[in-house]
C-alpha positions as CSV (number, residue, x, y, z in Angstrom):
1,M,192.6,118.0,109.3
2,I,192.4,116.2,112.6
3,I,189.7,114.0,113.8
4,G,189.1,111.7,116.3
5,S,186.4,110.8,119.5
6,S,186.4,113.0,122.4
7,G,189.2,112.9,124.7
8,S,191.8,111.8,122.1
9,G,193.7,114.9,122.3
10,K,192.7,116.4,119.2
11,S,192.5,119.8,120.9
12,T,196.2,119.6,122.5
13,L,197.8,118.0,119.3
14,A,196.4,121.3,117.1
15,R,197.6,123.4,119.3
16,T,200.8,122.0,119.4
17,V,201.3,121.4,115.4
18,G,199.8,125.1,114.9
19,E,202.8,126.6,117.0
20,R,205.0,124.7,115.3
21,L,204.1,125.1,111.9
22,G,203.1,128.6,112.8
23,L,199.5,127.9,111.4
24,P,196.3,129.0,113.0
25,V,194.3,126.4,114.8
26,F,190.6,126.6,114.6
27,H,188.5,124.2,117.1
28,M,185.2,122.9,115.9
29,D,184.0,123.1,119.7
30,R,184.5,126.7,119.8
31,E,184.4,127.7,116.2
32,V,181.5,125.3,115.3
33,H,179.5,123.6,117.7
34,W,178.9,125.6,120.4
35,L,177.7,129.2,121.2
36,P,177.8,131.0,124.7
37,G,176.3,129.1,127.2
38,W,176.5,125.5,126.4
39,Q,173.9,126.2,123.6
40,D,174.2,124.3,120.3
41,R,174.5,126.4,117.0
42,P,172.2,126.0,114.1
43,E,173.1,123.1,111.8
44,A,173.2,125.4,108.6
45,E,175.5,127.9,110.9
46,K,178.1,124.8,111.7
47,T,178.2,124.3,107.8
48,A,178.4,128.1,106.9
49,R,181.1,128.2,109.7
50,V,183.0,125.0,108.8
51,K,183.1,126.4,105.0
52,E,184.3,130.0,105.8
53,I,187.2,128.2,108.0
54,I,188.4,126.0,105.2
55,A,188.1,128.6,102.5
56,K,191.5,130.1,104.6
57,D,194.7,129.6,102.9
58,Q,196.3,128.0,106.1
59,W,194.8,125.8,108.9
60,V,195.0,123.3,111.3
61,F,191.4,121.9,111.7
62,E,190.6,119.8,114.9
63,G,187.3,117.7,115.7
64,G,184.3,116.2,114.8
65,H,181.2,117.0,112.7
66,S,181.6,114.4,110.1
67,K,179.0,115.7,107.8
68,S,181.9,118.1,106.8
69,Y,184.4,115.7,106.9
70,A,184.5,115.2,102.7
71,D,184.9,119.0,102.2
72,R,187.5,119.3,104.7
73,L,189.4,116.6,103.3
74,A,188.9,118.3,100.1
75,R,191.1,121.2,101.0
76,A,193.5,119.5,103.5
77,D,196.7,118.8,102.9
78,M,197.0,115.9,105.6
79,L,194.6,114.4,107.8
80,I,195.7,112.9,111.3
81,W,193.5,110.3,112.8
82,L,193.7,110.2,116.6
83,D,192.5,106.6,117.1
84,I,192.9,106.1,120.8
85,P,191.4,103.5,123.0
86,V,188.2,104.0,124.6
87,V,189.7,103.5,128.1
88,V,192.6,106.4,128.0
89,R,189.7,108.7,126.2
90,L,187.4,108.1,129.1
91,W,190.3,108.3,131.8
92,R,191.7,111.7,130.1
93,V,187.9,113.0,130.0
94,I,187.4,112.5,133.9
95,R,191.1,113.8,134.5
96,R,190.2,117.6,132.3
97,S,186.9,117.5,133.8
98,L,188.0,117.6,137.3
99,R,191.2,119.5,136.9
100,D,188.9,122.3,134.6
101,R,185.6,122.4,136.7
102,G,184.5,125.7,136.8
103,T,186.6,127.1,133.7
104,T,186.1,127.0,130.2
105,R,188.9,125.6,128.2
106,P,190.6,127.2,125.3
107,D,189.3,125.3,122.5
108,L,185.3,125.9,123.7
109,A,182.9,128.5,123.2
110,E,183.0,131.4,125.8
111,D,181.1,130.6,129.1
112,C,180.9,126.7,128.4
113,P,183.0,125.5,131.5
114,E,183.7,122.4,132.5
115,R,180.8,120.8,134.6
116,L,181.0,117.6,136.6
117,D,177.2,117.6,136.4
118,M,177.7,117.0,132.9
119,L,180.3,114.2,133.1
120,P,178.1,111.1,133.4
121,E,176.2,112.3,130.1
122,F,178.9,112.8,128.6
123,L,180.9,109.3,129.6
124,G,177.5,107.7,128.3
125,F,177.7,110.0,125.0
126,I,181.2,108.0,124.4
127,L,180.6,105.1,125.0
128,R,177.4,104.9,123.1
129,T,178.7,106.6,119.8
130,R,182.2,104.9,120.0
131,A,181.4,102.2,117.5
132,A,179.7,104.7,115.2
133,S,182.2,107.0,115.6
134,R,184.9,104.8,114.5
135,R,183.5,103.7,111.8
136,K,183.1,107.4,110.2
137,Q,186.7,107.9,111.0
138,G,187.8,105.2,109.7
139,A,186.5,105.7,106.3
140,A,187.1,109.1,105.9
141,F,190.9,107.7,106.8
142,R,190.5,105.5,104.1
143,N,188.9,107.6,101.4
144,A,191.4,110.5,102.0
145,R,193.6,111.6,99.0
146,C,196.3,113.5,100.7
147,P,198.7,112.1,103.1
148,K,197.5,111.0,106.7
149,Q,198.7,109.9,110.0
150,R,197.1,106.7,111.8
151,L,198.1,107.6,115.4
152,Q,196.9,104.9,117.8
153,R,198.6,105.6,121.0
154,P,200.3,108.4,122.8
155,R,203.9,107.7,122.3
156,D,202.8,107.8,118.2
157,V,201.7,111.2,118.8
158,A,205.2,111.9,120.4
159,R,207.2,110.5,117.3
160,F,204.6,112.3,114.9
161,L,205.2,115.7,116.4
162,A,209.1,114.7,116.7
163,S,208.9,114.5,113.3
164,L,207.7,118.1,112.2
């Protein structure tokens, strides 16, 4: 289970871990949060989809949705918290928005292209929610009974990947 705030590198880390360990990867934004065209999936469907995914024998599941932290942690073999500084995360979001504008990243639902007109709102969301998100992620990390890793810098991520 990989958690972290927007721009922390969850999707990239999940893909890499999945490739190295031969595990299926599930992205919260693609499988749970979004329907095509940036339409928000109804909450009851989100919960059902999370339960379907975590019922599988093996997975790397990245993303937010703190309402499902307890259920996911109950089935996880490891928790990875990407607790990356907000300045790094903001830069990453700006860079990927510019790089990927007009295209849909593989970790997003179909027809959810990067749009520059959405960038200011998204950056504001990151800034507005950073403290609350970090509190929720920190609580999940402290309460996790499985092995856990808190990675705070890109070099921590590189060291973790080298250890796999």
